[in-house]
C-alpha atoms as one frame of an Amber mdcrd trajectory, in Angstrom:
protein
 -11.559   3.502 -22.391 -13.640   0.569 -23.841  -9.817  -1.097 -25.016  -8.956
  -1.255 -21.376 -12.181  -3.269 -20.531 -12.232  -5.259 -23.753  -8.450  -6.015
 -22.819  -7.769  -6.787 -19.385 -11.336  -7.095 -17.727 -14.172  -8.020 -20.903
 -17.157  -6.173 -22.200 -20.553  -7.089 -22.772 -20.487 -10.898 -20.984 -16.761
 -11.517 -23.483 -13.907 -12.868 -21.617 -11.397 -10.332 -21.472  -8.367 -10.942
 -23.821  -5.692 -11.421 -21.332  -5.830 -14.124 -19.105  -5.545 -14.471 -15.449
  -1.440 -14.929 -15.707  -0.915 -12.073 -17.871  -2.787  -9.632 -15.901  -0.672
 -10.604 -12.771   2.053  -9.581 -14.973   0.902  -6.470 -16.268  -0.594  -5.167
 -12.745   1.728  -7.286 -10.465  -1.190  -8.714  -8.572  -3.663 -11.307  -9.525
  -7.034  -9.855 -11.096  -8.954 -10.774  -7.824  -6.726  -7.901  -5.879  -7.093
  -5.516  -8.271 -10.786  -6.116  -8.039 -11.133  -5.532  -4.620  -9.068  -2.531
  -4.344 -10.819  -0.611  -7.268 -14.494  -2.019  -5.801 -13.345  -0.279  -2.330
 -12.087   2.369  -3.808 -14.286   3.319  -6.709 -16.726   5.421  -4.537 -14.961
   7.113  -2.473 -15.181  11.096  -3.396 -12.211  11.301  -4.567 -12.410   8.549
  -6.961 -15.956   9.254  -7.953 -16.519   9.980 -11.757 -17.894  13.836 -11.640
 -18.827  16.586 -14.247 -16.442  19.272 -14.709 -16.702  22.783 -15.011 -17.565
  22.264 -19.234 -20.208  20.183 -18.065 -18.682  17.080 -19.420 -17.952  13.972
 -17.501 -14.602  13.497 -15.646 -12.371  10.573 -15.911 -14.304   7.086 -14.914
 -12.575   5.854 -11.816 -11.399   2.440 -13.534  -9.515   4.625 -15.972  -7.508
   6.122 -12.332  -7.480   3.130 -10.711  -5.343   1.633 -13.682  -3.415   4.420
 -13.936  -2.442   4.253 -10.664  -1.608   0.364 -10.336   0.592   1.064 -13.694
   2.677   3.451 -11.934   3.369   1.515  -8.509   4.123  -1.363 -10.756   6.308
  -0.120 -12.789   7.370   2.828 -11.088   6.983   4.553 -14.568   6.082   8.151
 -15.154   2.931  10.154 -14.415   2.817  10.754 -17.563   3.435   7.839 -19.793
   0.058   6.094 -19.436  -1.677   9.236 -21.426  -1.262   7.621 -24.539  -4.099
   5.133 -24.099  -6.093   6.496 -20.876  -6.001   9.923 -21.543  -5.110  11.269
 -18.333  -2.998  14.306 -17.753   0.304  13.724 -15.010  -1.134  15.738 -12.666
  -4.400  13.633 -12.390  -2.247  10.641 -12.237   0.393  11.672  -9.669  -2.538
  12.929  -7.091  -4.229   9.596  -7.715  -1.270   7.005  -7.141  -0.699   9.513
  -3.678  -4.348   8.980  -2.801  -4.493   5.613  -3.981  -1.608   4.777  -1.691
  -3.180   6.451   1.197  -6.345   4.635   0.861  -4.580   1.317   0.658  -2.557
   1.969   3.644  -5.844   2.995   5.700  -8.177   0.819   4.736  -6.093  -2.363
   4.804  -2.854  -1.533   6.749  -4.538  -2.153  10.289  -4.898  -6.076   8.866
  -1.841  -6.415   6.937   0.692  -3.530   7.897   1.179  -5.372  11.346   3.016
  -7.717  13.741   2.126 -10.991  14.845  -0.394 -10.722  17.747   0.750 -13.607
  20.692  -1.890 -16.001  19.303  -0.074 -15.971  16.096   3.380 -15.722  17.235
   2.357 -18.915  19.440   1.312 -21.021  16.293   4.299 -20.044  14.378   6.551
 -21.117  16.633   4.660 -24.179  17.589   5.291 -24.963  14.071   9.005 -24.110
  13.945   9.751 -25.950  16.723   8.140 -29.428  15.061  10.633 -28.541  12.877
  13.786 -28.438  14.998  13.885 -24.610  15.315  12.594 -24.042  18.996  11.934
 -20.498  19.845  12.400 -19.539  16.360   9.732 -17.456  14.608  11.158 -17.167
  10.702  14.522 -16.506   8.641  15.392 -12.687   7.559  15.998 -12.864   3.987
  17.663 -10.138   1.974  17.595 -10.307  -2.069  18.324  -7.784  -4.748  15.561
  -5.873  -6.797  17.304  -4.153 -10.068  16.141  -0.618  -9.976  16.120   0.944
 -14.064  15.248   4.467 -13.012  17.660   4.927 -10.920  18.972   8.648 -11.236
  22.530   8.780 -12.440  23.731  10.988  -9.628  22.860   7.949  -7.019  24.078
   5.072  -9.607  27.342   4.771  -7.803  25.897   4.444  -4.297  23.168   1.883
  -5.763  25.149  -0.465  -8.035  26.266  -3.581  -6.970  29.653  -5.251  -8.053
  28.401  -7.145 -11.120  27.417  -3.939 -12.348  23.393  -3.321 -11.781  21.762
  -0.428  -9.992  19.442  -1.509  -7.637  18.037  -2.014  -4.103  17.912  -4.263
  -1.195  14.135  -5.638  -0.213  14.121  -7.492   3.231  11.453  -9.520   4.237
  10.047 -11.969   6.961   7.481 -14.203   5.880   6.164 -17.765   7.572   4.853
 -20.805   5.556   1.264 -19.414   4.416   3.484 -16.748   2.646   2.361 -14.149
   5.088   4.791 -11.025   5.052   5.895 -10.074   8.845   8.021  -7.904   8.006
   9.358  -5.752   4.621  11.423  -3.233   4.496  13.149  -2.007   1.279  15.738
   1.085   0.131  18.956   0.157   1.254  21.502   0.515  -1.541  22.158  -2.486
  -3.955  25.905  -1.846  -3.342  25.807  -2.973   0.362  26.029  -7.130   0.490
  23.989  -9.306   2.826  25.935  -9.149   5.784  26.362  -5.046   5.608  23.060
  -4.510   5.184  22.001  -5.594   8.375  23.431  -2.409   9.706  20.403  -0.779
   8.117  17.519  -2.987   8.870  15.104  -1.703  11.317  14.239  -5.112  12.618
  17.596  -6.556  13.517  18.860  -3.403  15.178  15.668  -3.389  16.783  16.391
  -6.880  18.288  19.793  -6.756  18.809  20.041  -2.691  20.625  17.387  -3.724
  22.702  19.173  -6.480  24.498
């Protein structure tokens, strides 16, 4: 536990070993975002440090949150972090699910939503000045490599380049605010036929 605090967060007023860039590389989020999530979740009953039946302290909330972030960031096995976090596979798997549920419940209404009328009007006014009237934004797709793709699914998720992956579909504005995100389409699809699985594209075309 002291190693984690020293390496990533600093101990006793000393600066951490890893700087902001290294932290973002390791956890896939800036340190400020990690702390925001941790400070919000650490006092929740599911993450509070308790005394177990043997009269010993259980895992510190920071251990649990770090382990959950590692699983979320890398998709690694739940028992992968046991060697430096000293947590069981069951604890990490459970904390990962509970953390995701907490994030969606806490920040979903703010970030996982569609633009309201004021925001929509502002976005369209910006694009109108650029010569694209009535345009909200562009729907962009990219291929994300799936390193741990199961062998039985490799055929459906393998691209022409021989890489297994999934398609990530997103819509964002110039402020980098993501208004739409969909992932899960097989990497064997190209940018044209992936539209036939896009919930946003199908909703727009089918509603006409």
